[in-house]
Structures are given as structure tokens and as C-alpha cells.
C-alpha positions as CSV (number, residue, x, y, z in Angstrom):
1,M,104.5,3.3,-1.5
2,R,100.7,3.0,-1.8
3,H,100.1,6.3,0.1
4,R,102.7,8.1,-2.1
5,L,101.1,6.9,-5.3
6,Q,97.7,8.0,-4.0
7,S,99.1,11.5,-3.3
8,D,100.7,11.8,-6.7
9,L,97.4,10.9,-8.4
10,T,95.5,13.4,-6.4
11,L,97.9,16.2,-7.4
12,T,98.2,15.3,-11.1
13,E,97.5,18.2,-13.4
14,M,96.6,18.0,-17.1
15,K,98.4,20.9,-18.8
16,E,96.7,20.4,-22.3
17,A,94.4,18.2,-24.2
18,G,95.2,14.6,-23.9
19,S,94.0,11.0,-23.8
20,I,94.6,8.1,-21.5
21,L,93.8,4.3,-21.2
22,K,94.9,3.1,-24.6
23,T,93.8,-0.4,-25.6
24,P,94.2,-2.3,-28.8
25,A,90.9,-0.8,-29.9
26,G,92.1,2.7,-29.3
27,F,92.1,5.4,-26.6
28,L,89.1,5.2,-24.2
29,I,89.1,8.5,-22.3
30,G,90.0,12.0,-23.6
31,W,89.7,15.7,-22.8
32,G,90.1,19.0,-24.5
33,T,88.4,22.2,-25.8
34,T,86.9,20.5,-28.9
35,V,86.3,17.1,-30.2
36,G,87.9,15.9,-33.4
37,N,85.7,14.2,-35.9
38,G,87.4,12.0,-38.5
39,I,90.6,11.5,-36.6
40,E,92.2,8.1,-36.0
41,G,93.0,6.3,-32.7
42,W,89.9,6.5,-30.6
43,A,88.1,3.3,-29.6
44,P,84.4,3.0,-30.5
45,G,82.5,4.0,-27.4
46,A,85.3,6.2,-26.1
47,S,84.3,9.1,-23.9
48,F,85.6,12.7,-24.5
49,T,85.0,15.6,-22.2
50,E,84.9,18.8,-24.1
51,T,85.6,22.0,-22.0
52,D,85.0,24.8,-24.5
53,A,84.1,27.7,-22.2
54,T,81.6,29.1,-24.7
55,T,79.2,26.1,-24.5
56,G,80.0,24.7,-21.1
57,Q,81.1,21.2,-20.2
58,E,79.9,18.4,-22.6
59,V,80.6,14.7,-22.7
60,W,80.8,13.1,-26.1
61,I,80.9,9.4,-27.2
62,N,82.7,8.1,-30.3
63,T,80.0,6.4,-32.4
64,G,82.4,6.0,-35.2
65,T,85.4,3.6,-35.7
66,K,89.0,3.6,-34.6
67,I,90.0,4.8,-38.1
68,T,87.4,7.6,-38.3
69,A,86.0,9.0,-35.0
70,S,82.5,10.4,-35.0
71,W,81.6,12.2,-31.8
72,T,78.0,12.4,-30.5
73,R,77.0,14.5,-27.6
74,D,75.9,12.3,-24.7
75,I,75.3,14.6,-21.7
76,A,75.0,18.4,-21.7
77,L,74.8,20.9,-18.9
78,L,74.3,24.0,-20.9
79,D,73.0,27.5,-19.9
80,G,69.2,27.3,-19.6
81,E,69.1,23.5,-19.0
82,S,67.9,22.5,-15.6
83,L,68.1,19.5,-13.4
84,T,65.9,21.0,-10.8
85,L,62.8,20.7,-13.1
86,A,62.0,24.4,-12.4
87,D,60.5,24.4,-15.9
88,D,59.5,21.6,-18.3
89,A,62.3,19.1,-18.7
90,S,62.8,15.7,-20.0
91,V,65.1,12.6,-19.8
92,I,65.8,10.9,-23.1
93,F,66.1,7.1,-23.1
94,G,67.1,4.6,-25.7
95,D,68.6,5.8,-29.0
96,D,65.7,8.0,-30.1
97,S,65.5,11.6,-28.9
98,D,61.7,11.6,-29.5
99,K,61.2,9.0,-26.8
100,R,61.5,10.5,-23.4
101,F,60.2,10.8,-19.9
102,K,58.9,14.4,-19.6
103,W,58.0,16.5,-16.6
104,N,55.0,18.7,-17.0
105,N,55.7,21.4,-14.4
106,T,52.4,23.2,-14.8
107,A,50.3,20.0,-14.2
108,Q,52.9,18.5,-11.9
109,F,53.2,15.0,-13.3
110,L,55.6,12.8,-15.3
111,Y,54.5,11.3,-18.5
112,L,55.9,9.3,-21.4
113,M,56.3,11.2,-24.7
114,E,57.0,9.3,-27.9
115,G,57.4,11.3,-31.0
116,A,55.3,14.5,-31.4
117,A,53.0,15.4,-28.5
118,S,50.0,13.9,-30.2
119,G,47.7,10.9,-30.1
120,Q,45.0,9.6,-27.8
121,W,47.4,8.8,-25.0
122,Q,49.6,11.9,-25.2
123,N,50.8,13.2,-21.9
124,I,49.4,10.2,-20.0
125,P,50.9,10.4,-16.5
126,L,53.2,7.6,-15.4
127,N,52.5,8.1,-11.7
128,M,48.7,8.2,-11.8
129,L,48.4,4.9,-10.0
130,S,50.5,6.1,-7.1
131,Q,49.2,9.6,-7.1
132,R,45.6,9.2,-6.1
133,S,45.5,12.7,-4.8
134,K,46.1,14.0,-8.4
135,F,44.4,11.4,-10.6
136,H,41.3,9.4,-10.6
137,T,40.8,6.4,-12.9
138,F,37.4,4.7,-13.5
139,Y,38.0,1.3,-15.2
140,D,35.5,-1.5,-15.6
141,E,36.7,-4.6,-17.3
142,F,33.3,-6.4,-16.8
143,Y,35.0,-9.6,-15.7
144,P,32.4,-12.4,-15.2
145,G,34.5,-14.2,-12.6
146,K,33.9,-11.3,-10.1
147,D,30.9,-9.5,-11.5
148,T,27.3,-10.8,-11.9
149,P,24.8,-9.9,-14.5
150,G,22.5,-7.0,-13.6
151,N,23.4,-3.4,-12.9
152,Q,25.9,-4.1,-10.1
153,T,29.6,-4.6,-10.9
154,T,32.7,-4.4,-8.7
155,V,33.4,-0.9,-10.0
156,C,30.1,0.8,-9.4
157,T,26.3,0.4,-9.5
158,Y,25.0,1.4,-12.9
159,V,21.6,3.2,-13.1
160,S,19.6,1.8,-16.1
161,T,16.8,3.4,-18.0
162,D,14.6,1.5,-20.4
163,D,11.8,3.4,-22.0
164,G,10.3,0.4,-23.9
165,G,10.7,-2.4,-21.2
166,T,12.7,-4.9,-23.3
167,G,16.2,-3.9,-22.1
168,T,18.4,-6.6,-20.5
169,N,22.1,-7.0,-19.7
170,D,24.3,-10.0,-19.1
171,F,27.8,-11.4,-19.8
172,D,29.0,-13.2,-22.9
173,D,32.2,-15.0,-21.9
174,T,32.1,-17.6,-24.7
175,G,35.7,-18.0,-25.8
176,N,36.8,-15.3,-23.5
177,S,38.5,-17.1,-20.6
178,V,40.7,-14.1,-19.8
179,R,38.3,-11.2,-20.3
180,G,34.6,-10.7,-19.9
181,I,32.2,-9.1,-22.5
182,F,29.3,-7.2,-21.1
183,Q,26.3,-6.7,-23.3
184,V,23.1,-4.7,-23.3
185,V,20.1,-5.7,-25.4
186,T,16.8,-4.2,-26.6
187,A,14.2,-6.1,-28.6
188,A,11.4,-3.6,-29.4
189,A,11.4,-0.9,-32.0
190,D,12.8,2.4,-30.6
191,D,13.3,0.9,-27.1
192,D,16.2,2.9,-25.6
193,Y,18.1,1.0,-22.9
194,H,21.3,2.4,-21.4
195,L,23.4,2.2,-18.3
196,M,25.1,5.1,-16.5
197,S,27.8,5.1,-13.9
198,T,26.8,6.3,-10.4
199,P,28.0,8.0,-8.5
200,E,31.0,8.3,-10.8
201,K,31.0,11.6,-12.7
202,F,33.7,13.5,-14.5
203,A,33.9,17.3,-14.7
204,D,34.7,18.9,-18.1
205,L,36.7,22.1,-17.5
206,G,39.7,21.9,-15.1
207,H,40.1,18.2,-15.5
208,I,42.4,16.6,-18.2
209,Q,40.9,13.3,-19.3
210,W,41.8,10.2,-21.2
211,F,38.7,8.2,-22.2
212,E,38.6,4.8,-23.9
213,A,36.0,2.0,-24.6
214,L,36.1,-1.1,-26.8
215,V,32.7,-2.0,-28.2
216,K,31.1,-4.2,-30.9
217,L,27.6,-4.5,-32.3
218,T,26.5,-7.1,-34.9
219,E,23.4,-5.8,-36.5
220,A,20.4,-8.1,-36.5
221,N,19.0,-6.1,-39.4
222,D,21.3,-4.0,-41.7
223,D,21.6,-0.4,-40.6
224,D,18.8,-0.6,-38.0
225,A,20.8,-0.5,-34.7
226,N,21.4,2.6,-32.6
227,W,24.0,2.8,-29.8
228,I,25.8,5.4,-27.7
229,V,29.0,5.5,-25.6
230,G,30.5,8.5,-23.7
231,T,29.4,10.9,-21.0
232,S,26.1,12.6,-20.2
233,A,25.0,14.8,-17.2
234,I,21.4,13.7,-17.5
235,L,19.8,10.5,-16.2
236,T,16.8,10.1,-18.4
237,D,14.8,7.8,-20.7
238,G,15.3,8.5,-24.4
239,L,19.0,9.3,-24.4
240,L,18.8,8.2,-28.0
241,K,15.9,9.9,-29.7
242,P,13.3,7.8,-31.8
243,S,13.6,7.1,-35.5
244,G,17.4,7.4,-35.6
245,G,17.4,10.9,-34.1
246,G,20.7,10.4,-32.2
247,P,21.5,12.1,-28.8
248,P,19.1,14.6,-27.1
249,D,18.7,18.1,-28.4
250,S,19.9,19.5,-25.1
251,Y,22.4,17.8,-22.7
252,D,25.9,18.3,-21.3
253,G,28.3,15.6,-22.4
254,M,30.3,14.2,-25.2
255,C,29.6,10.9,-26.9
256,F,30.1,8.5,-29.8
257,Y,27.0,7.1,-31.3
258,K,25.4,5.3,-34.3
259,V,21.9,5.7,-35.6
260,D,19.6,3.4,-37.6
261,G,19.6,4.1,-41.3
262,G,23.4,4.8,-41.3
263,T,26.7,3.0,-41.2
264,D,28.9,5.7,-39.5
265,I,30.2,6.3,-36.0
266,H,29.5,9.9,-35.0
267,F,31.0,12.1,-32.3
268,E,29.7,15.3,-30.8
269,Y,30.4,17.6,-27.8
270,S,27.3,19.1,-26.3
271,N,26.8,22.0,-24.0
272,G,23.1,22.4,-23.3
273,G,21.4,23.0,-26.7
274,S,24.7,23.7,-28.5
275,Q,26.5,20.8,-30.2
276,T,29.7,20.7,-32.2
277,A,29.7,19.8,-35.9
278,D,29.1,16.2,-36.6
279,Q,32.2,14.0,-37.1
280,T,32.1,10.5,-38.6
281,W,34.1,7.3,-39.0
282,P,33.2,4.1,-40.7
283,F,31.2,1.5,-38.6
284,T,31.6,-2.2,-39.4
285,S,28.9,-4.5,-38.1
286,G,30.4,-7.4,-36.1
287,A,33.8,-5.7,-35.6
288,W,35.4,-4.3,-32.4
289,H,35.8,-0.5,-32.4
290,R,38.1,1.3,-30.0
291,L,36.6,4.7,-29.0
292,G,38.4,7.4,-27.1
293,W,39.3,11.0,-26.6
294,Y,42.0,13.1,-25.1
295,H,40.8,16.2,-23.3
296,D,43.6,18.6,-22.5
297,N,41.4,21.0,-20.6
298,T,41.0,23.2,-23.7
299,L,40.5,20.9,-26.6
300,V,38.8,17.5,-26.9
301,T,40.2,15.3,-29.6
302,P,38.1,12.2,-30.5
303,Y,39.6,8.9,-31.8
304,V,38.1,5.9,-33.4
305,D,40.3,2.9,-34.0
306,G,43.3,5.2,-33.6
307,V,42.2,7.7,-36.2
308,A,41.9,11.2,-34.8
309,G,39.0,13.5,-35.5
310,T,38.9,17.2,-35.4
311,A,39.6,18.8,-32.0
312,V,36.7,20.7,-30.5
313,V,36.9,23.5,-28.0
314,A,35.7,22.6,-24.5
315,Q,33.1,25.1,-23.2
316,A,34.3,27.6,-20.6
317,S,31.2,27.5,-18.5
318,G,27.8,25.9,-18.0
319,H,29.0,22.3,-18.7
320,D,27.9,20.0,-15.9
321,P,30.0,16.9,-14.9
322,G,28.9,13.8,-16.8
323,Y,28.3,10.1,-16.0
324,L,29.9,7.5,-18.1
325,V,27.1,6.0,-20.3
326,F,26.6,3.2,-22.8
327,G,23.4,1.9,-24.4
328,V,21.6,0.5,-27.4
329,K,18.3,1.1,-29.2
330,A,16.6,-1.3,-31.6
331,G,15.6,0.4,-34.8
332,D,12.8,-2.2,-35.4
333,N,11.6,-5.3,-33.7
334,N,14.8,-7.2,-34.2
335,A,16.8,-7.5,-31.0
336,E,20.1,-5.5,-31.0
337,T,23.0,-6.2,-28.7
338,L,25.8,-3.8,-27.9
339,Q,28.9,-5.6,-26.4
340,I,31.5,-3.7,-24.4
341,D,34.8,-5.2,-23.4
342,F,35.9,-2.4,-21.1
343,L,35.1,1.2,-20.1
344,S,37.8,3.6,-18.8
345,N,38.3,7.2,-18.0
346,T,41.2,8.8,-16.3
347,G,40.9,12.3,-15.0
348,K,43.3,14.7,-13.4
349,R,41.9,16.2,-10.2
350,A,41.7,20.0,-10.2
């Protein structure tokens, strides 16, 4: 009897559209050439396989009620859609089609896309931690439990330059049991003191980048402090020019900075003696500011506290790889202290 029933089920043929598995809530499974919106009798969540030869096979779900069916396409295998990821493809999750895992076939990595392809963390690869051959991440959290004051941390040895001789660095872990706050200090007018990552350098062209740092400076005297955070290819004194002059006239790199006499955060991209137009965001003394950029290998878009600036064109040649840099310059004889919570840059290897 069991074998006969199995054989009968195997040979069953459906001659026309139909439905099976009826429950008090309505039919659960159906098939046919087209779905029928507005009809009665289908359970909420019922599945219907549509076999219209002009569009291929589609599976629909009843998102309506038993009284009025409303069919929503759940899975589609249409012409041009690919499961082999031969071209860009994505897998939608949740109930929002703008949230998806997406495969970048050109760059060969998977990333999370939410909404439009925009924002500082757009296209961030999900597999960067397991794909060391494709991505490199520099991340220094300046944790005082494992690092010690000075230039040496567990991430790298920083090279410091101090043109006035008053520069110092240490940790401020007051009230920060979970995270460490690293700080650099100068106490003499126009004393430029900054640290640069060595041997860590990031190339510009050919390397997609996601940069981020969290910094704070409480000005000892209003508008007198100068600071810089970003990348620079040069290891030199005077990375911030005297008298609030900002970054050097000629260097390869890109950076955020503030100068004495002003209350703005600036951003520039520099290729030798050529710099992009100045961009600014408000600076608040004593407040944390999140600085970052997304470099897609063509354009660099800066962000301050989540607010995007204007994308600038990355230079096609002559732009040397840059060290990560952060530093401070006192505008007068009041000591100024730049605090940094973390410094991070992720780059895709060429």
C-alpha cells in the first residue's frame, strides 16, 4: 500500500491551475499562469508558483488577507538574472529592498549596501577581515592597558617631529575604563608636534580606502589651536605652517586641519604644490569630531560628523603613498592638547 501510494504521487499530473492544502485560514499552495490579486480563499503567507512563459517561473507570497489576496513576488529567476555572480548581483534581506548584500564583481568582494550607494562606509567589504590578501586595515585604539606612553604602540612605532621642543604625548584614561584616549600636546607658540605611522603607508591610486578618526581639542585660548589629521607622504618638521598657515605648500596627502584664528575644520587633497579648493565644517571646542573619507579610487569624499563634503578627483599620477598623521600646534604660549580616540584606515590591495 505504501509503495503504491508513493508511485501514484510520483506520477501525479496537474492539468490546469489549482490549489492544494486547504486550512481554515485558506489555501496554502497554488500554481498557474498568473496570480489573482483581490480574490478570496488564500491564506496569508500562501505561496503561488506562477508559470507564465513570457516572464519565467516566479514564486509569489500572499501579503494580503483571506478575503482579499495581495501577491508579492518573493523569488525570481528571470532572463538576465544570474546566480553565478558573473556580473554584479545582490541578495536582498529583511523587508526592505534597499538593504542587501551585494557582490562587486570588478573588485571581487562582498559588501553591505543600505539605501543608495552613498555615505562614508558605502561598499565596505564584509570579508575584509578574512581576506588579508585583498584588504589591509590599520586600526589603533590607543588602549592604555596594552600600550604605553611614548611613540610605541601595539600597532606600530610612530615617528614624531617637534620643531619647538615642547611636544609630549601620553594617555588620558580618566573615566574611560573601556577605551583609551591618546593625546599630543605642545606648549610653545608655533611649536608643531605630530606623529606619523611607520612603516604603514597607504597608496592613493589603485587602492580603495575607508578612513576614520575620532578627535577632540579643548582650546586653552579661544581660536588659537592648530591641529591636523590625515595622510602625508613627507616626514618633516613644520607639517603645520607658522601663524595659522595650515598644511605645507607642497606635499602629497589629504588631511583635515584647523588653524588658529578660525573655528572651522578644513579638508584638502594635495598633489605636490596643487591643492583642492578649501572645504569647511564647524569646529566645536571640547567636542568629539568624527573625521573620515571614502576613496573609491577615482573620487575622495570627505565626511565630518557624518556630513559629506564635495568629492574631489584623485590625481592620476605623481601622488606618493602617505603615512597616517595626527598632530597639534599651539598658536600662542598656552598649551594645546589634541585627543584622539582611534585612528583607522582600510585599503584594498591593488
